[in-house]
C-alpha positions, 0 to 999 in steps of 0.5 A: 427615709432619713431626715436629711433626704426628706429635708432636701426633697422637701426644700426642692419642692418648696423652692419650685412651688415658690418659683411658680408663685413668683412667675407672674410677677415682674422683677428688674432681674427675674432670673436672679430673683427666682434663683434667690427665692429657690435657694432661700426655700431650699435652705429652709428644707435643708436646715429643717432636715439637718437641725435637731433643736429641743422643740417639736418639729413643726416649731423648729420648722417655723423658727428656721423658716422665719430666720431664713426668710427675714433677710430677704424680707428686710432687703425687699421690704416685702415682709408679709409675703416672704415671711408668711410663705417661709413660716408656713413652708417651714411648719409644713416641712417640719411636720413632714420631717417629724412624721416621716423620718427615722 
């Protein structure tokens, strides 16, 4: 399977998992918060699948996960949960893309 397909599938799975983690929480506008979280996590998978940086795939995933998660963390001031989940998810997606792509 090519990197783009793996990135899109991984990003979709990551987005759904993040929504499931957020369902028990309360937000003023829960639909918007869940949609924003899904798009953020999907973007991590998409960009890990489409980017080719001169570094190991797990490190590329970590960097992309960190950079995409930082704006949401800064806006919400929830740095640890948002950045840590984005970082770990980026690393996992980077490993998956690196291992299973052609």
